[in-house]
C-alpha positions in Angstrom: 31.2 -6.8 -5.2 29.8 -7.8 -8.4 26.6 -9.5 -8.5 25.1 -12.1 -11.1 22.0 -14.4 -11.6 21.9 -17.9 -12.5 20.4 -18.8 -15.6 20.6 -22.5 -16.5 18.8 -23.7 -19.8 17.4 -27.0 -21.4 16.9 -29.2 -17.9 16.5 -31.7 -16.9 19.6 -34.0 -17.7 20.5 -36.8 -16.7 23.0 -35.3 -14.2 20.6 -32.4 -13.1 21.3 -34.0 -9.6 24.6 -33.5 -9.7 24.5 -29.8 -11.1 22.2 -28.9 -8.3 24.1 -30.2 -5.3 27.1 -28.8 -6.8 25.1 -25.2 -6.7 23.8 -26.0 -3.1 27.2 -26.8 -2.2 28.2 -23.6 -3.2 25.5 -22.0 -1.7 24.5 -20.8 -5.1 21.0 -20.3 -6.2 19.6 -21.1 -10.0 16.7 -20.5 -12.2 16.3 -23.6 -14.3 14.7 -23.3 -17.5 12.9 -26.8 -18.2 12.3 -28.2 -21.5 8.5 -29.8 -21.3 9.5 -33.1 -23.6 12.6 -33.8 -21.3 10.8 -32.8 -17.7 7.5 -34.9 -19.0 9.8 -38.0 -19.0 12.1 -37.3 -16.1 10.0 -35.1 -13.3 12.1 -36.1 -10.2 15.3 -34.3 -10.8 13.0 -30.9 -11.0 11.1 -31.8 -8.0 14.2 -32.5 -5.9 15.5 -28.8 -7.5 12.7 -27.4 -6.1 12.8 -28.6 -2.5 16.6 -28.0 -2.4 15.7 -24.1 -3.4 16.2 -23.8 -7.1 13.4 -21.7 -9.2 11.9 -23.7 -12.0 11.3 -21.6 -15.4 9.6 -22.6 -19.1 11.6 -23.3 -22.1 9.0 -24.3 -24.2 8.2 -27.9 -24.6 10.6 -28.9 -27.4 13.7 -26.9 -28.5 12.2 -25.4 -31.5 12.5 -22.3 -32.7 9.4 -20.0 -32.3 9.5 -18.6 -35.5 9.2 -22.0 -37.3 6.4 -22.8 -35.4 4.2 -20.1 -35.2 1.9 -17.9 -32.7 -1.0 -20.7 -31.6 2.1 -23.8 -31.3 4.1 -21.2 -29.2 1.3 -20.4 -26.8 0.3 -24.2 -26.9 3.9 -25.0 -26.1 4.4 -22.7 -23.0 1.1 -24.0 -21.7 1.6 -27.6 -21.9 5.2 -26.8 -20.3 3.7 -24.6 -17.6 1.3 -27.8 -16.3 4.6 -29.7 -15.9 6.4 -26.9 -13.9 3.4 -26.8 -11.9 2.8 -30.6 -11.1 6.7 -30.2 -9.7 6.1 -27.5 -7.4 2.8 -29.3 -6.3 5.0 -32.6 -5.8 7.5 -30.6 -4.0 5.4 -28.9 -1.7 6.7 -25.7 -2.4 4.7 -22.4 -3.4 5.7 -21.5 -6.8 7.5 -17.8 -7.0 6.8 -16.8 -10.3 6.3 -17.3 -13.7 9.5 -17.3 -16.3 9.8 -18.0 -19.7 12.9 -18.2 -22.2 12.8 -18.3 -26.0 15.0 -21.3 -27.2 18.0 -19.6 -29.0 16.1 -16.4 -28.4 14.1 -16.6 -31.3 11.2 -14.3 -29.6 8.4 -15.3 -32.6 10.0 -13.8 -35.7 12.9 -16.3 -36.8 15.2 -14.2 -35.8 17.9 -15.6 -33.6 18.7 -13.0 -31.5 21.6 -15.3 -29.0 23.8 -15.5 -32.0 23.7 -12.0 -32.9 24.2 -10.7 -29.2 27.1 -8.9 -30.1 26.1 -6.9 -32.8 22.3 -5.8 -30.9 24.9 -4.9 -27.9 27.0 -2.8 -29.8 23.4 -1.1 -31.9 21.5 -0.7 -29.2 19.0 -2.1 -31.2 16.4 -4.8 -30.6 14.3 -5.9 -33.0 10.2 -5.4 -32.4 7.6 -6.3 -34.8 4.0 -7.8 -34.9 5.1 -11.4 -34.5 7.2 -10.1 -31.0 4.7 -8.1 -29.2 1.9 -10.3 -30.2 3.8 -13.2 -28.5 5.0 -10.1 -25.7 1.3 -9.6 -24.7 0.5 -13.2 -24.7 3.4 -13.5 -22.4 1.7 -10.7 -20.4 -1.9 -11.7 -20.2 -0.6 -15.1 -18.7 1.7 -13.6 -15.9 5.1 -13.7 -17.0 7.7 -11.8 -16.0 11.3 -11.3 -15.4 12.9 -11.5 -12.3 16.0 -9.8 -12.3 16.8 -6.5 -11.1 19.3 -3.7 -10.8 20.7 -4.6 -14.6 22.3 -2.2 -16.2 24.2 -4.1 -18.9 23.6 -1.9 -22.0 21.3 -4.2 -23.5 19.0 -3.9 -20.8 18.6 -0.5 -21.6 16.7 -0.9 -24.5 13.1 -1.2 -23.5 12.1 -4.1 -25.8 14.5 -6.1 -23.3 14.4 -3.7 -19.9 10.3 -4.2 -20.2 10.2 -7.7 -22.0 8.3 -10.6 -20.4 10.5 -13.3 -21.7 14.1 -13.9 -19.8 17.0 -13.1 -21.5 20.6 -12.5 -20.3 23.6 -10.3 -20.7 26.3 -13.3 -20.9 25.8 -16.1 -22.7 28.9 -19.1 -21.4 29.0 -20.6 -24.9 29.2 -24.0 -22.5 27.3 -25.8 -25.2 30.4 -26.2 -27.5 32.2 -28.6 -25.3 29.4 -30.9 -25.7 31.1 -34.2 -28.0 29.2 -33.6 -31.2 30.5 -30.2 -31.3 34.1 -30.7 -30.3 36.7 -29.4 -32.5 34.0 -27.3 -34.8 33.2 -24.4 -32.4 35.7 -22.0 -30.6 35.1 -23.2 -27.0 36.8 -26.6 -26.5 37.8 -26.5 -22.5 37.0 -24.8 -19.4 39.8 -22.6 -19.9 38.5 -21.0 -23.5 35.4 -20.5 -21.5 36.8 -18.3 -18.4 39.0 -16.7 -20.9 36.3 -15.6 -22.7 34.9 -14.3 -19.5 37.9 -12.5 -18.9 37.6 -10.5 -22.3 34.2 -9.4 -22.0 33.9 -5.9 -22.2 30.7 -6.3 -19.6 30.9 -9.3 -17.3 33.7 -7.9 -14.8 32.9 -4.6 -15.2 29.2 -3.1 -15.3 28.0 -2.0 -11.9 24.7 -4.0 -12.3 23.7 -7.3 -11.9 24.6 -9.7 -14.9 22.0 -12.4 -15.9 24.3 -15.5 -17.1 23.5 -18.1 -19.0 25.0 -22.2 -18.7 23.5 -25.1 -20.2 22.3 -28.2 -18.8 23.8 -31.3 -20.1 24.7 -34.3 -19.6 28.7 -33.7 -20.9 29.2 -30.7 -19.4 28.6 -30.6 -15.8 31.7 -30.3 -14.6 32.5 -27.2 -16.8 29.3 -25.4 -15.8 30.6 -25.5 -12.1 33.9 -25.0 -13.0 32.6 -20.8 -14.6 30.5 -21.1 -11.3 33.7 -21.5 -9.2 35.5 -18.7 -11.6 33.2 -16.3 -10.7 32.8 -17.1 -7.2 36.6 -16.4 -7.0 36.6 -13.5 -8.7 34.5 -12.3 -5.5 30.6 -12.4 -7.6 27.6 -12.8 -5.2 24.8 -15.0 -7.0 21.2 -13.2 -6.4 18.5 -15.4 -5.4 14.6 -15.3 -6.9 
């Protein structure tokens, strides 16, 4: 049976409880990457998520590009969010299983938005690394961050810069954010059917023997679509791995 890790960006939202409850009802674990500013303003849904078996990761304090912030500001943003995540685990009375971080836009410190060039990077097998990227990778390593994913055979993960990275990447980004009202009519994805058709067409998602790392978003307007994609994969016998 195909396997996948479900990862969710931009938590919490006004509908995080609905999203988490839907996943719990389906027996699907998830790693929710939290924006620190949203978490500070609304920690309760994330405390409940931990109590229901979900895992929290770090998405920086604000959804700003690391290349624009610079090294010191990125580190401060991660560290500030770490304190908020630790607080959630303490309030939930649950041990924290690990420290996980995902860069917004997959800008790993040099201004290169890898999320927008994913296809080209997979095709070339070349994951850019430079001093700015390496410096942040070293900082993440020194502060105990790691990826929790195992048995990922997707071509992207054959590159040492990804396989051995301390930040969490992905093998498939659903593009579900395009269904938010402010993007309707300006992006290729306009419905759940568009999202699932794209899944069907992906050259690796349905055929790669190793585990997939799937990215969806915790946005108020797309909760039904997010759960619809999970249902689509469950109906194709995907097993979602725990953390």
